C-alpha positions in Angstrom: -136.1 48.8 -87.1 -135.0 52.0 -88.8 -132.8 51.4 -91.8 -130.9 54.0 -93.9 -132.3 54.3 -97.4 -131.6 56.4 -100.4 -134.6 58.5 -99.6 -134.4 59.1 -95.8 -137.4 61.4 -95.7 -139.7 58.4 -96.6 -138.4 56.3 -93.6 -137.6 59.2 -91.3 -140.6 59.5 -89.0 -140.7 57.5 -85.7 -143.5 55.0 -85.9 -146.6 55.6 -83.7 -146.6 53.2 -80.8 -142.8 53.0 -80.7 -141.5 53.2 -77.1 -138.2 53.6 -75.3 -137.0 53.7 -71.7 -134.2 55.8 -70.3 -132.5 55.9 -66.9 -129.6 57.3 -65.0 -126.2 55.7 -65.3 -125.1 53.7 -62.3 -123.0 56.7 -61.0 -125.5 59.3 -62.2 -128.8 60.7 -61.0 -131.0 63.7 -60.7 -131.3 66.5 -58.2 -133.8 69.4 -57.8 -133.2 72.8 -56.4 -136.7 74.2 -55.4 -135.2 77.7 -54.9 -134.0 78.0 -58.5 -136.4 75.5 -60.1 -133.4 73.7 -61.6 -133.7 70.0 -62.4 -130.1 68.7 -62.8 -129.1 65.4 -64.3 -125.6 64.0 -63.6 -122.9 63.2 -64.6 -122.2 66.4 -66.4 -119.7 64.9 -68.9 -118.5 61.6 -70.4 -114.9 60.6 -71.0 -114.0 58.5 -74.0 -110.3 57.6 -74.0 -108.5 60.9 -73.4 -111.4 63.1 -74.6 -114.0 64.5 -72.2 -117.3 65.6 -73.8 -119.5 68.2 -72.0 -122.7 66.1 -72.4 -124.9 64.4 -69.8 -125.0 60.7 -70.7 -128.0 58.5 -69.8 -128.8 54.9 -70.4 -131.3 54.0 -73.1 -133.0 50.8 -72.2 -135.6 48.6 -73.9 -137.2 50.0 -77.0 -140.0 48.8 -79.3 -140.9 49.7 -82.9 -138.6 52.3 -84.3 -136.5 52.1 -81.2 -135.7 48.4 -81.3 -132.0 47.9 -80.8 -131.3 51.5 -79.8 -128.6 52.2 -77.3 -126.9 52.0 -75.1 -126.5 55.7 -74.5 -128.2 59.0 -75.1 -127.7 62.5 -73.7 -130.1 64.7 -71.7 -130.3 68.4 -70.8 -131.1 70.0 -67.4 -134.5 71.7 -67.1 -135.6 75.1 -65.7 -139.0 74.8 -63.9 -141.4 77.3 -62.5 -142.9 77.0 -59.0 -146.7 76.6 -59.1 -147.0 76.1 -55.4 -147.7 73.1 -53.2 -144.6 71.3 -54.5 -145.7 71.4 -58.1 -143.3 72.7 -60.7 -143.8 73.1 -64.5 -141.5 73.6 -67.5 -140.6 77.3 -67.9 -140.2 77.0 -71.8 -140.0 74.1 -74.3 -136.6 72.4 -74.2 -135.3 71.6 -77.6 -133.2 68.5 -77.9 -134.0 67.5 -74.3 -132.9 64.0 -75.2 -130.5 63.3 -78.1 -130.0 59.7 -79.3 -126.3 58.8 -79.8 -127.2 56.2 -82.4 -130.1 54.4 -84.0 -129.8 51.1 -85.9 -127.9 50.3 -88.0 -125.2 50.8 -85.4 -123.4 54.1 -85.8 -124.9 54.9 -89.1 -126.3 58.3 -88.2 -125.1 59.8 -85.0 -127.5 62.0 -83.1 -130.1 61.8 -85.8 -133.1 61.7 -83.4 -133.9 64.3 -80.8 -136.7 64.6 -78.4 -138.1 68.1 -77.6 -140.0 68.5 -74.3 -143.0 70.8 -74.6 -144.9 70.2 -71.4 -143.6 68.8 -68.1 -145.1 69.1 -64.6 -143.1 67.7 -61.7 -144.7 66.8 -58.4 -141.8 67.1 -55.9 -144.0 65.5 -53.3 -143.7 62.2 -55.2 -140.7 62.8 -57.4 -142.8 61.9 -60.5 -144.3 63.8 -63.4 -148.0 64.4 -63.8 -147.5 65.6 -67.4 -144.7 64.8 -69.9 -145.3 65.7 -73.5 -143.2 66.5 -76.6 -142.1 65.2 -79.9 -139.4 63.2 -81.6 -137.7 64.8 -84.6 -135.8 62.9 -87.3 -134.8 64.2 -90.7 -137.3 67.1 -90.5 -140.3 65.0 -89.5 -141.9 65.1 -86.1 -143.9 62.5 -84.1 -145.8 63.6 -81.0 -145.0 61.6 -77.8 -146.0 61.3 -74.2 -144.2 59.8 -71.2 -143.7 59.3 -67.5 -140.7 60.5 -65.4 -140.2 58.9 -62.0 -137.5 59.4 -59.4 -136.8 59.0 -55.7 -136.1 62.7 -55.3 -138.3 63.1 -52.3 -136.1 60.7 -50.4 -132.6 62.0 -51.1 -130.6 64.8 -52.7 -129.2 62.8 -55.7 -131.5 60.1 -56.8 -131.9 57.5 -59.5 -134.6 58.1 -62.1 -136.3 56.5 -65.1 -138.3 57.8 -68.0 -140.5 56.0 -70.5 -141.6 57.8 -73.7 -144.1 56.6 -76.4 -144.8 58.0 -79.8 -148.5 58.7 -80.2 -150.8 59.7 -83.1 -150.8 63.4 -84.2 -153.6 65.1 -82.2 -155.3 66.1 -85.5 -155.7 62.4 -86.3 -157.3 61.5 -83.0 -160.8 62.7 -83.8 -160.8 60.5 -86.9 -159.4 57.5 -85.0 -162.1 58.0 -82.3 -164.8 58.3 -85.0 -163.6 55.1 -86.6 -163.6 53.3 -83.3 -167.2 54.5 -82.5 -168.4 53.5 -86.0 -166.8 50.0 -85.5 -168.4 49.6 -82.1 -171.8 50.7 -83.5 -171.4 48.2 -86.4 -170.5 45.4 -84.0 -173.5 46.3 -81.8 -175.8 46.3 -84.8 -174.5 42.9 -85.9 -175.0 41.4 -82.5 -178.6 42.8 -82.2 -179.3 41.4 -85.7 -178.1 38.0 -84.6 -180.2 38.1 -81.5 -183.3 39.1 -83.4 -182.9 36.4 -86.0 
C-alpha cells in the first residue's frame, strides 16, 4: 500500500510485480473505426452532481502490491492506430497519460498522482485483443516499466465491453543481471545435487 510520507520521492515508484485490472463501466465500452484507426472508449464524460467532466471514466478492479485498494475509477484516452494490414493495427505514437488514476490510498490523498503512458500497442482486430501492450507508470517523477493485455469483444459487435490487466515489471537494464543471478543459482543447485549424488 502506498502511503504519503514527508519524502514522497522515496516511496514514489510503483513496486515491481504490482498489478491492476481495468474494465469498461456497465454503460461504457470500446469501438474501433478501421478507416481512421481510431480506438474509442466510452462514455466520453462523467457527471458528478451538476458538474460534467470531459473525461472518459473506467473501472479499476483488483490490484496487488502498490495498487492494493486503488479505485474504483480511473480515466482513459482514445488511441490513434496505424493499419499494418491483415487486421493488425499498431500505436501511431506513444500516448502520454493513457490511463490516469483518480486516487491511490490513502483515499483521496493525492488525486491523479499516477499515470500510465502507453508506448507500444498492437491490436489484432480479428480477435479484439492486443498482441503487444507496453508502457510505464509515472509517479512523482519516477517511472516503472509495465506490460499488459487488452481484450475485447470488438470483432462481434460495434460497441463492446473490454478489460485490461497491467503489471509493473523490472527495468529492462536490470533483466540481464536478474537472468544471470538465476542462471548462477541454477548452476549452484545443480552442482550441489551432483555433489550429493557423488558422495
